[in-house]
N, C-alpha and C positions, 0 to 999 in steps of 0.2 A: 751157371748164374745170372742172372738177372737184374737189370739196374732198373732202379725207379727214381721219377723225380721227386725232391723233397715235398715238395707243393701238392703231389696226388693226381693233377690232372692231365698228366702225358702218360700215353700207352708206356709201358715196360718194353725195355729195348735190352740187347745182349750186348756183352764186352765191343762188338766190334761198331754197335750205333754208340755205347759212351765213346769212342774213341773218336769217329769221326763227328764229334759234337762241342758244345760250349755250352752255354744254357741250354735247359729244356724249351721246349714249347710254350710250357706254361711259367716262364721266367725261374723257377727251380732250377736246383742242380742236381746231378744224377748222383746215385749212393746205391749200393748194393742193396738188393733186397734182405738178404740176408748175411750176414758176417760169420764166419769160422771161428770155431771154438778151439785154444789150442793146449795139447795135454802138457803136461811134466815134461814129457817124454819128448814131446816134438819140441819144446825148449830147449832140451839138453840136446837133441842132437843139430838144430839150428845152432847152439853156440859156439860149434865146433868147426862153421862154415867162414869163409871167404867171405866179404861184402858184397863179389858179385854172385857169387854162389849163394847167400844169402836172399838179395833180389830174387833170383830166380826162382829160390822155392815160394818165396812168397808171393810173385806173382802167378805162380803155377795154382794158388788156389782162388786167384780170381778171372783167369783171362786162358784164352785158348792161342792160337798162334798169332802171333803179333802180325800188323799189317801195318805198310808203308805207307801215308798219305801221299797226295799228292798236292795240294795249299794248304798253308799253316795259316794263322791270323794270332797275333801274340800282342797283347800290351803289357806294358812293362813298368816299373817304375826304379829301374835302373841294371838288376843284375840278369833276369829272366830272357831280355832281348837279346842280350850280346850271347849269351849262352846259346838262345836257339840259333842264330843265327851262324855261331861255332859250326852247331851238329849238322845244317842242311847247307851249308852255301855252296854254290858249284854243283848241288845237284841236278842229274837229271829229272825228274820226277817229282823235283818240290817246288815252289814257290812258296818265299814265305815274306807276309808282310806284318811289319813292326810299327807300333803307335808309340814314341817315347813323348816323357812332360818335358818341353822345354824349360831348361829354367828349376826343374825339378830332381835333376839327377846331375853328377857330378860332371866336369869335364870330359874325364876319361873316360867315363861308362857311356856318354855321349859317343865318342869318337871308337870307341870299338863298337858301334853300330853302323855309325856312318860313313866310317872309310872303307866299309866292305863294299867295293862296286860289281859284286857279280850280279849274271842279268836276273838273275831268281831271289834277289834280295830287296824289298822294298821297305824303305824307311819314312815315316813319317812323323814330322816335328811337329806336335800339339801345344797350341798356347793353351795349354788348363794343366791341371791334376791327374794326379792316379785316377783317382774316381771320376772325374769329369772323362777320361778317355776310355775309361771302360763301357759310359753308354750308348756310344756310338757299335760297338761289339756287340753288347747284348741286344743292342735291336738287330742287328744283321742276325744273329743266330735265331733269332725269336722267330725268322720267318726259315721255315723248315723245307717248305721247298726250294728257294735260294739254297741253303745249305748242302742238300742233296745234289741239286745242279752242279754245284762246282766242287765238291767235295770238299768242305770247308772243317778245320776241326781247329781248337784252339791249343796253345802249348802251355799258357801257364797255368795256373790251379786253378780255375773255371773248370778245365779238365780233369773230369776223374782220373786219368792214368798220370796224371802228374802228384796227386795226393797219393796213390796207389806205389808209389817208389820210394814218398818220402816217408812213408811206415815204415820202410828198413831201415830208416836213420834211428829210429827209437827202438827195436831191437835190436841194430849195431852195439849203440851207446847201452843198452841193457846190459848186452853180455861182457861188454867190457869194461863195466862199472859193477857189476853182482859179485860181493864176496864169495859165493858160493851157492851151485844150484842144487844143493844138497839136503839144505834145510827145509823145512814143510811148519808154516806156510814159507814159499819162495820168499827172500829179502826184497823189499821194496828199493828202489833208486830214483832221484828226483832228476827230471829232465829240464833244465831250464830253457825255455824258447823265446828267442828273440821274434817280436812278431808283426806284421804288416796286414795282408789279405786275409792271415791265418790259416794258410792251407797245411804248415806246418806243424801249428796246432791241431787241425781238424784230422791230422795223420797220426796224432798222438793218442788223441781220443779215442778212435778208431782200435788202435793199439791196447790201449786200455780195456776196451769194450771185448776185444779177440783173447785176453788170460795174462796179458804181460803186464806186472805187479809195479807200472810208472808213475810215479805222481809229478803233475804237470804244473810248472811257472810259468808262466808267462809274463815275457819282459817287453814292454814296449816305451814307446818314447814319450814327448809331450803329446803325441795323439791320442788320447787314452781311451778313446771309447770303448775296448775291450775288457779295459781295468774297471770301469765304470760299469757296464756289465757285470763282470764278476763281482765287484763288491756291494755294489746296491740295486742289479736289475735294471739300469739307466742306460738301455739301447738308444741312446739319441745321439745327433750330430752336435760337433760344437760350432760356432761362428763361423770358421773360416780353418781350413789347414796350416798347422804352423810348420814351418820350416825348420828342419832341425839338422844336427851334424851325421844322424841316420838318417838319410834322406830316402832310401828305399820303403822305409817304414812310416813315410807321412802318407796316411792314408785315413780317412774317416770312414768310408764304407769297405770293412771287412766282412767281403762278401762270403768267406767260407765259414763264418759265424752259422749262417743257416744250416749249414751240413751240421755241426754240435747242435744246435737245437734241435734239429730230426732226429739226431742220434740219440739225445738225453731225454727227447719227449716219448721213448719207447717207439718211432716213428708214426708219429701223428701228424699226417700231412695235412689235416684238415688246422689242427691248432697253428702251424708253422704257415701257412698259407695265408692265414688271417693276420696272424704277427707281422709276415714281409710286406702284406699289401697293408697294412696301417703304415709301417715305417718308411714305404716308397711314399706314401701318402704327405705324412706329417714331420718324415724323417725324426720321429720321435717316438719310441716305444718302452713299455714297462712292463719287464719279463712277467709271464704269470708266476705267483708265489713258489709251486713245485718245481716250477723248469728253473727258476733260480737258483731254488735250495739244489737240484742236483747238480747244476755248473756251477757253483763253490764249490760242491763236496768233490768232483772232478780236476777243478782248477784252481789257483790262484795265481795275486797278479802283483805286479808290482810296476810303477810309473817312472821312468828314468829322463833326468834333464841332461841338458846339453854339459852343465857343468860336472854330473857325475858320468857322462860317458868321459869325458877329456881326464877326468882325475883318474878313473878304471885303467884307462889306456897308459896313464904315464906310470901308475903304479904295478900294472903289468910287467910293465917293461924294466922296472926296475927290482924287481922279485925276480923277474923271469928270463927277461931278456926277449922277450917274446913281442910282437906288436899286432896290437887286436884291431881289425877294423872296428869301425865306431857301432854297426849293430851287433857284431859281437861283445862288444863293451857293455851294449845294452844288459845282454846276459850275465855277464862276470861281473858286472855291477851289483846285481842281485846275489849274487854268489858271495862277495865281499863284504856286504852286508850282514849277511848270515853268519858268517865268520868271525867277524868282528863282536858280534853277538855272544859270540861262543854258548850258540844254542846246540844240544844234540841234533843231528840229523843224520837222515840214509847217506850212503853215499852218493856223488851230485853229480853231474854232466851236463856244460854248457852247449847249446848247438853254434857252431860258428859258421854265419850263411858267405864271407865275401872277404877277400884280400884288403889288409890297408893300403895296396899302392893303387887302388882307384880311387882313394878317399885322401890325397894330402893335404887337404882343406883341412880334416879332423886332427891329420897328424900333426900339422903345424901350432892348429888349437891347442893341443894336445901338450906344444913346446917338445915336441919330438923330429928326428930328423929320420928321413925314409930315404933306403938306396932304392931307387927307382927300377928294375927291370927294364933293361934296354927294348923289350919290343912293348913296352908301354913309352917309353919316351920317343920310338919313332912314330907314334901314332901322331904326333903332332906336326909330324912333316907328310903327313900323308891329304892326298885329294878324299874330299867328303861330300856324300851325296844325298840330299833329304829333303822330302816334300814337304811344304809347310801345309799344315791346316790352323790356320787362324781363328781367333774370333771373329764371329759372325759365318765362318762359313759353315755349309750343309756337311759336316765330317759323317755322319751317315753316305747320305750321297757319294762322295769321297770313295768314299769305303767300298760301295756297291759299284758303281763306277770301276774302280780300281781292279774288282774282283772279276768282273765280266771282260776286260780288256784282255785279263791274262787267260782268260777261258777263252776266247776268239783265238789267241794266239796258240793255244796248244790247239784247238781244233786246228789251223792251219798247218801247223807242224805234221799232225797226223795226216792229214789229207794229201801233203808234201812225200808222205813216206811211199818208196817203192812197192808197189805190188808185188 
């Protein structure tokens, strides 16, 4: 399996190259050169697997033996950073650098990252939003020699491996919701995807292309660039990011849309390169008519307000005694709208990305109460460590210097090992 850049100006690479990377050198994102097509029999066999086994079967189509990187680089809008830290903190062969947007994630999300005082965890608090902190990461990964020298990789959905694992979400959802796999054609299932940077949406589009009969519904908050793109082909920035209760989705530059555009264009790198370069220059581009038509055919969308989020959280608790996080509520709001219209529809699954315990502000706004877990309460009393990246600082230089310092520390450790 080979991987190519969506912009077509970088050499193709194997999975190891895609894993140990972020953006491609030409500014694009890596995608498989070809997608495997799954038979009905394969789908039937996969439907009987546990989730871990399903992930293994899926990944075996795309990768060889897994490799463990030494240095990780991660920009987060809230949840990815703490999950990444949890997976590697204290490890002897990995350093992780996390950029968190100060003031754009909840206090608990921030504490989950800044209270991990391990030597291999390095957290920066950026005076900017999720889109702004992505810029220095993109600049660093554009320096191919620097990336190879320091063994860098990204752990957010810039990296293909993150999207790869997310493809399994859609297969697993389909197998749990499809009434039968014995009919012809296979029955459709609707999957509602709460979306920020669109990694899980890209995964769903790939699953569609592999033969999974799902219909995708994109659920966004008031930062609605994806909704406008699907509805009218208007891929353009708003004047500013709007803070919402679903803070991890407060994103204006959903970079994985580039993967989706490439996929739906028939892998036309020339078209995608021109499209994305214009977007980077002008912050606004209209999709070509044919591409917009294919996008609207593959995906539908809705934008959900904060008021709808709190109403949905309240309704779900009243009907099910289940406390939704605000991001999950964005998806479930779309479900409730369909239910209230009493329109016939296929079975529907809403993807739920996080626990409500991380978002007490949203719970209070919904006039609900939260039984906060003890481990979350304990965060308030822990020591924190976070290096500020202030407006006016050279964020790219700070990032590069940190990586250089860590590499020198690694070299010192190896030099001091006994012969």
